N, C-alpha and C positions, 0 to 999 in steps of 0.2 A: 479412408483410414479410421481407426478407432481412437478417439481422444477421451482420456479420463480426467475429470476435474475433481480435485480434492476441495470440498467446500464445507461451509457450516451446514447445520441441519436445513433441509430443503424448505421446511415450513417457516424458517426464520428469514429466508431471502424474500426480497420485495420485487415482484415482477415488473413494477413500473419504473424502477431506477437502479437495480442491482447490476453492476458491471459484469459479474460472473455469469448471470443469466444472459446478458447481451452477448457475451463471448460464446456461450453455448449455442445460442440462436444462430450466430454467425457461422459456427462450425457446422451446424445442421444444414444451413442454407448453402454451404459450400459442398454438401454431399457427404459429410463425415458422420459417423455414428458417435453419439454422445453418451458417455457413461459418467456416473458420479460416485464418489467415494467419500465416506466420513472418516475423519482422522482416527477415531478409536479403532476402526476396522483394520488399519494397516498393521501388519505383523510379519515376522519372519518365522518360517518353519520348514523343516526338511520334508520332501526334496524340492518344494516349490520355490523356496527362497522368499523374497519379500513379496507379499501378496495381500489381497484385501477382498472382502465381499464388495462387488461392484454392481451398480444398478444401471441397466440400460434404459434410458428414457427417450421419449419423443417430445419435443418442444411443441406446445400449442401456441397459437397466435394471440392468446389472451395476455393482456398487459395490466390488468387490474388486480390489485392485491387480494381482492375479495373472491377471486375466481381461480380455479386450478390453472397452472401454467405449464404443466407437463403430465404425461401419463407414463406409468412404468410398463416396460415391455418384458424385461427379464432381469434376473439377478443371480449371480453365482460367484464363487471364489475364482479370482483371476490373478496370476502372477503379473506384477506391474510391467515386466519386460515384454508382455504380450500386447501392450498398447503401443500405438505409433508414438504417442506422447502422453505424459502425465503433467497436468498443469496444477501447481500448488497455489490454491486460492484461499486457504484457511486464514481467517482473520486472527490477529493477535487476541489474547495476550501472548507475548513472546516469553513463555515460561519454560520450565524444564520439559514439559510434554511437547511443546513446539520443537525444542532442540532435539528431543529424542526422535521426533518424526523426521527431522532433517538427517539424523544419523541413519535411519532406516531407508530414507529416500536415496541417500548417498550409496548405501549398500545395493539398492536396486539399480542404480547407475552402473555399478561394477558388474551387475548381472545382465546388463544390456539395455536397461530402460533409458528413455530420454525424458528428463525431468526439467521443467521450467516453472519459475526461475530456479536456477541450479541450487540445490540444497546447501552446498558449501558457501555460495555467495549470499544466500539468505541468512545463514548463520553468522557470516563475517561482517554483515553490513547493518549496524545499528541505524535505524531510520532517523534518529536524532543526531548521532555523532558522526555519520558519514560526511557531513558537510565540512568537517575539519580537514578533509583532504583537498578542499577547494577554498582556502582562506581568502583568496582574492574576491570571492563573491559573498563572504559571510559578514554579517553585522558583528560589531564587538560583542564578545560573549565569554562565558566562563563555564567550565565543567568541573564540578567539585562536590565534595561531601562534607567539607568543614564549614560550619555556619559562619565563622569569622571571615572566610574568604568571600562567601556570598554576600554578607553584610557590607564588606568593603566595596564589592562590585556595585551594589545598589547605591552606595554613597557617591561613587565616581560617576556612574551613568545617570543617576537621578531618577530615571523612569525606565523600568525593566519588566521583562516577562520571565517568570520562573515556571519550569515544568519538569516533570519526571522524564527520564530517558526511555521509559518503557510504556508510555501512555499512547492512546490513540483517540481519535474523534473529539479532540479538544478537552479530554478529561484532565482534571487537576492542573489546569493552566491558570496562573495568577498574574495579574498586572500589579506590580508593587512599585510605588513611588518612594523616594527617599524620606518623605515626611508622612508616609502612611502609618497611622497609629497601630495598624495590625501587622506591620511587617515582621515583627519578631515571632508572632504566633504562626504566620504563614511559613516562614523559614523553618520553624520547629516542626510544623505539620508535615512539610515535604521531606525534610532531612532526618528528623528524629535526632537521636544522639549520635550524629555523624554516621548513621547507618545506611543512608541512601544517597547515591550520587544523583545530582540533578543538573540541568542546564539552565543558565541564566543568560538572557540576551537583552541588549538594549532595545527598548520599545521602538517599534517602527510606526510612526503616525499614519503612513500610507495604508495601514490595515483597513482604514475606513473606506478605501477604494477597492478592497478585496484582497483575499489571500488566494493567489493564483495557483491552480493545479495545472501543471504542464506534463503531458504524457509523452513518453519516449518508448517507441516500439521497435524492437530489433535494431537499435542504434539510430533510428530515424525520429525526428521530432514532429509530433502532431502540430499542424499550423495554428490550432486554436487552443486556448486555455479556458478553464472555467474559473472565473473570479468569484470566490465565495465571500459575499459581503455580509458583515455582522449585522444582526438585528439591533434595533435601538437599545442602547444601554449595555451592549456587549463589546468585548475586545476580541472575541474569538469568531473567526469566519467559518469554522467547520460546519458542514451541513448538519451533522449530528447534533450540533449545539444551536441549531435554528438559523444558520446562515442561509442567504439566498444566492443561488448560483446563476451567474450571467456569463455566457460564452463570449469570448473576445478573440480577435486576432492577436498573435504575439507581437510584442514590441521588439525593437532592435536589441534592447538589453535582455529581454526574456530569451530571445533566440541565441544570443551570445552565451548566456549561461547554459542553456540546454544543449547547445551544440558542443560546448566544451566538455560537459560531463558525459554526454551520450556515448562516445566511442570507448571511454574508459570503463563504463559500467557494462556495456554490451560485450566487451572482450572477456568479462568475468562470468558470462552466462546469464546476465540479467536481461531477459527478453522484454519484460515490461516494467517500466519504472515511472513513478509519478513524483516529480519534484515540486516543491512549494516555493513560490517566490512572492515576497511582499515588497512592493515598491521596486527597488533595484537589488534586493537582497535575497539570496538563497537561504531558506530557513530549515528545510527538511528534504530528505531523499527517501521516498517510500518505495519499498521493494516487496512487501509481503502480499498485499492485495489492493493495489492502487485502483481508485474508482474515478467516477465522473464521465465515463464513456457515454452513458445514456443521455445526460444533459447536453453534452457537446453535440451528439448526433441529432437530438431533437431541435437544437437551436441553430445549427449550421449545416446540417446534412452531411457532415464529415463523419464517416463510419470508422472509428478507431477500433472497434471490435473486429470488423472485417479485416482491417489492416493487421491486427494481431494474428488472426488465423492464417493469413498469407505468410507472415513471418514464421509462424509455427510450422506450416507446411514446408517452408524453405529449410528450416532446421532439421526436419525429419528426413529430408532428402540428401543431407550432407553425408 
């Protein structure tokens, strides 16, 4: 089969750790042809419908960032419906261009394309706010744009995390205590003049033991997580913020959370999901481009990328 992956510019991907590359390798190892598409190339025109310039690549065994990890075989304009599956792996920001891409991908579905994760589900699931659907697993929190509400929450909880609802990689995440002399300016910076909705959560001390990324593939829970442990002096475990990744088996609580959300999200066409758990609490549900496959594979031999390709094959045969 021919699989197309919508990804960031190829020269920005890191061969040593990028989950998209790991998935493309797994697809090639399973005998499939790998094509890549850049988001700006996706367009609609008559009579092709939704199409894009697609690049057929062959994956090399090189896993060092300093060396080429693919060779280009061919490129030409292809209607998206001509691929067995289209895998949307473009990183946020989740801006109007991302939304426009989901509209085009949804049109491609109407023309016969198989797109994963499903564009409507991508559009409908805020990676921060989706946890509101599972309040039994959520730490005390607030979603608001009124500074007074946020300030009152800080006073009640005493130690909090504030973050924008459209961030990624740990950007603009602040730990704010009730007696922090900078709390007012932090709230003003994040919210402005009631212009930006943010999320406030009670601080979870177990972050010191890691922010656990748990992968869910085709409704099945990967048995290992990657605990992203903050570097000294940090409250963020994100690998992009310098966190250290340690693979671990899931705890009973981890599994309960993951197995509760998995069937709900899978039924909506979310083939790959990465949930974040700190201590016993669900903190985020990542659906755009979940990562950590490579680290889990290297440390446990569990191949989540191959598991994803099997799930993708199964969806293409339905």
